[in-house]
C-alpha positions in Angstrom: 9.5 -12.7 19.9 10.8 -9.4 18.6 9.1 -7.3 21.2 9.5 -8.2 24.9 6.2 -9.0 26.5 5.0 -6.3 28.9 5.4 -7.5 32.5 2.5 -7.1 34.9 4.5 -4.5 36.8 5.1 -2.4 33.7 1.5 -2.4 32.4 -0.5 0.8 32.4 -3.9 0.6 34.0 -5.5 0.3 30.6 -3.2 -2.5 29.5 -3.9 -4.4 32.7 -7.6 -3.9 32.3 -7.6 -5.2 28.7 -5.2 -8.0 29.6 -7.5 -9.2 32.4 -10.4 -9.2 30.0 -8.5 -11.2 27.4 -7.4 -13.7 30.1 -10.9 -14.0 31.3 -12.3 -14.9 27.9 -9.3 -16.9 26.5 -7.7 -18.3 29.6 -4.4 -16.3 29.3 -2.8 -13.5 27.4 -0.9 -15.5 24.8 0.6 -15.2 21.3 -0.4 -12.2 19.4 -2.1 -10.5 22.4 1.3 -10.1 24.0 2.2 -8.0 21.0 -1.1 -6.1 20.6 -1.0 -5.0 24.3 1.7 -2.6 23.3 -1.1 -0.6 21.6 -4.0 -1.2 24.1 -6.7 0.6 22.1 -5.9 -1.5 19.0 -5.6 -4.6 21.2 -9.1 -4.0 22.6 -10.7 -3.7 19.1 -8.7 -6.6 17.6 -9.7 -8.8 20.5 -13.4 -7.9 20.1 -13.3 -8.6 16.3 -11.4 -11.9 16.9 -13.9 -13.0 19.5 -16.7 -12.4 17.1 -15.0 -14.2 14.3 -14.2 -17.2 16.5 -17.2 -17.5 18.8 -20.2 -15.5 17.4 -20.1 -15.5 13.6 -23.1 -16.9 11.7 -20.8 -19.4 10.1 -20.6 -23.0 11.4 -17.6 -23.5 13.8 -15.9 -25.8 11.3 -15.9 -23.0 8.7 -14.7 -20.4 11.1 -11.8 -22.7 11.8 -11.3 -23.3 8.0 -11.1 -19.6 7.4 -8.5 -19.3 10.1 -6.4 -22.2 8.7 -6.6 -20.8 5.2 -5.4 -17.4 6.3 -2.7 -19.0 8.5 -1.4 -21.1 5.5 -1.7 -18.2 3.1 0.6 -16.1 5.3 2.6 -19.1 6.7 1.6 -18.2 10.2 2.8 -21.3 12.1 1.7 -20.2 15.6 -1.9 -19.7 14.4 -1.9 -23.0 12.5 -0.6 -24.9 15.5 -3.2 -23.3 17.8 -6.1 -24.3 15.6 -5.4 -27.4 13.4 -6.7 -29.8 16.0 -9.8 -27.6 16.7 -10.6 -27.6 13.0 -10.6 -31.4 12.8 -12.6 -31.7 16.1 -15.1 -29.2 14.6 -15.8 -31.5 11.7 -13.3 -30.7 8.9 -11.8 -33.9 7.3 -8.2 -34.4 8.5 -7.2 -35.2 4.9 -8.5 -31.8 3.8 -6.6 -30.0 6.5 -3.4 -31.9 5.6 -3.9 -30.9 1.9 -4.2 -27.2 2.9 -1.0 -27.5 4.9 0.7 -29.1 1.9 -0.7 -26.6 -0.6 -2.8 -29.2 -2.4 -6.4 -29.1 -3.4 -8.5 -30.4 -0.5 -11.5 -32.7 -0.8 -14.5 -32.0 1.5 -17.4 -34.2 2.6 -19.9 -31.4 2.3 -20.8 -29.3 -0.8 -21.0 -26.1 1.3 -17.5 -26.6 2.7 -16.1 -26.9 -0.8 -18.0 -23.8 -1.9 -16.7 -21.9 1.2 -13.1 -23.0 0.5 -13.3 -21.9 -3.1 -14.7 -18.5 -2.1 -12.0 -17.9 0.5 -9.2 -19.3 -1.7 -10.1 -17.0 -4.6 -10.3 -14.0 -2.3 -6.9 -14.7 -0.7 -5.0 -15.7 -3.8 -6.7 -13.7 -6.6 -8.0 -10.8 -4.4 -11.3 -11.1 -6.2 -14.1 -13.7 -6.3 -15.5 -15.0 -9.6 -19.2 -14.7 -10.2 -19.9 -18.5 -10.2 -17.9 -18.9 -7.0 -19.7 -16.0 -5.4 -23.2 -17.3 -6.3 -22.4 -20.8 -5.1 -21.2 -19.6 -1.7 -24.2 -17.2 -1.5 -26.6 -20.1 -2.1 -25.2 -21.8 1.0 -24.5 -18.9 3.3 -26.5 -15.9 2.2 -25.4 -12.3 2.5 -24.7 -12.4 6.2 -22.6 -15.5 5.9 -20.5 -14.1 3.1 -19.9 -10.8 5.0 -18.9 -12.9 8.0 -16.6 -14.9 5.9 -14.8 -11.8 4.6 -14.6 -10.4 8.1 -13.1 -13.7 9.3 -10.5 -13.8 6.6 -9.6 -10.2 7.2 -9.3 -10.8 11.0 -7.3 -14.0 10.6 -5.0 -12.4 8.0 -4.2 -9.5 10.3 -3.5 -12.1 13.1 -1.1 -13.9 10.8 0.7 -10.7 9.8 1.1 -9.8 13.5 2.5 -13.3 14.4 5.0 -13.1 11.5 6.1 -9.5 11.7 6.8 -9.8 15.4 8.0 -13.5 15.2 5.8 -14.6 18.0 7.4 -17.8 19.5 5.8 -21.1 18.5 4.1 -23.1 21.3 6.8 -25.0 23.2 5.1 -28.3 22.7 4.6 -27.9 18.9 6.9 -28.2 16.0 6.8 -25.8 12.9 4.1 -27.2 10.7 5.4 -25.7 7.4 8.9 -27.0 6.8 9.0 -25.3 3.3 9.0 -21.7 4.6 12.1 -19.7 5.2 10.8 -16.5 6.6 10.3 -17.3 10.3 13.4 -16.4 12.3 14.7 -14.2 9.5 15.7 -11.3 11.8 17.8 -13.6 14.1 19.3 -15.3 11.0 20.3 -12.0 9.4 21.9 -10.9 12.6 24.1 -14.0 12.5 25.0 -13.4 8.8 22.6 -16.0 7.4 21.0 -14.5 4.2 17.7 -16.5 4.4 
């Protein structure tokens, strides 16, 4: 990780308070939160948005996880992918569809609404806009609230991915890099050793 984690002894009172709240809700201060705690006010707000997107959104859990995986793959955020790929399958996404997303292939879904959701998210991430037919198909399944929550989830998980990548948050020790085709992770260390990556 490019920034050293803040030790318990070096935390301000505010950082310790927010860290305790995060650990209480999520089990520990891990991954991106070790970065965000350097800016405690941002950390508090990001954690609240992330908690909503993951635990309270109007979207079904499988689609919350799908939006996270799509943002993770779009930004090649390996930590985020590793942390959620199993949860996505457990929540009901077909394993073959998840594998297709990892391999940048078109996924096939068992449910029409999942395909409509994927198309909506893909167009927004890749084209930065959503076509009228795609929008109306997703709206039919999720309504206004669901589409607003979908955009909020993509925004939150995209910010998460950018944090993980910019600060090169270490991958989980028991997991391997899921995207062997990317060259960006570890760029700073490689450049310091003369590798042009």
